[in-house]
N, C-alpha and C positions, 0 to 999 in steps of 0.2 A: 545581808548588810544594811544597817539603819543609816539614818542620815548623819548621826554622830561619828559613826566609822566612816563614811564618806569624807566628812569635813576634815577627818584627822589624816586621812589618806592624801587629801588635796593640800593639808598642810605641810606633810613630810615631802611630797613631790615638789612643792613649791621651794622648799629650803634645800632640795636634794640638787636644786640647779645651781648652787653655789656651795662647793664643798666646806668653805670656811664655817658657814651658817650650820651645816648638818653636823660638822664636826662639834661645833659650838653646842648646838642642842644635845647631843650624845653625851658631851661633856657634863653639862648641866644635869641631865638625869642622873648620868653614873655618879656626879657629887652629891646628888638628893639621896642616893642609895636606893632608888626605885625601879629595882630590875624589871619588875611586872610591868612598867610602862615602856621598856624596850622591848619585852616580849610581846607585849599587845601591838606594838608597831610593826614588829617584824611579822605577826600574824594577819595583822592587816593589810600589809605589802603582799603577803603571800596569797591572801584571798583576791585580793585585786588583780595580781598576775595571774591566778587561775581563772576568773572571771574573763579576764581578756583573751586568754587562750581559748576558752570554751566559744567565746563569741567568734574568734579567729576562725575556729572549726566549723562552727556554723557558716559562716561566710564561704569557707572554702568548700563546704558539702553542698550548699546553694549553688554556687558557681559551677561545681561539676555536673550536678544535675540539670542545669541550663545547658551546658556543654553537650550532654549526652541527648538533650532533647534535639538541639540543632544539628548533631550528627545524625541521629535517627532520621530527622527530616530530609537531610541531605540525601542520605542513603536510599530513603524511598523513592528518589527519582529512577534507581539504577534496578528495582525490582520487576520482575516479570508478572508477578501477580496483580 
């Protein structure tokens, strides 16, 4: 995703905070007959969602690795070897 895509996502997310603005934007796009713009916006939002989900999975994976290390360190106290 390039800077232009990121700016477009930021724009959509900003207007999405106000349902009327979002509705007005979609209506203006629909009135102009530019279905490709709506498809592009939806694809960018899906890409952003996927990116957020991947980052969340990485954070959870990292946290799980840390938790396992802490548990292993703790259990080492009870090993007889």
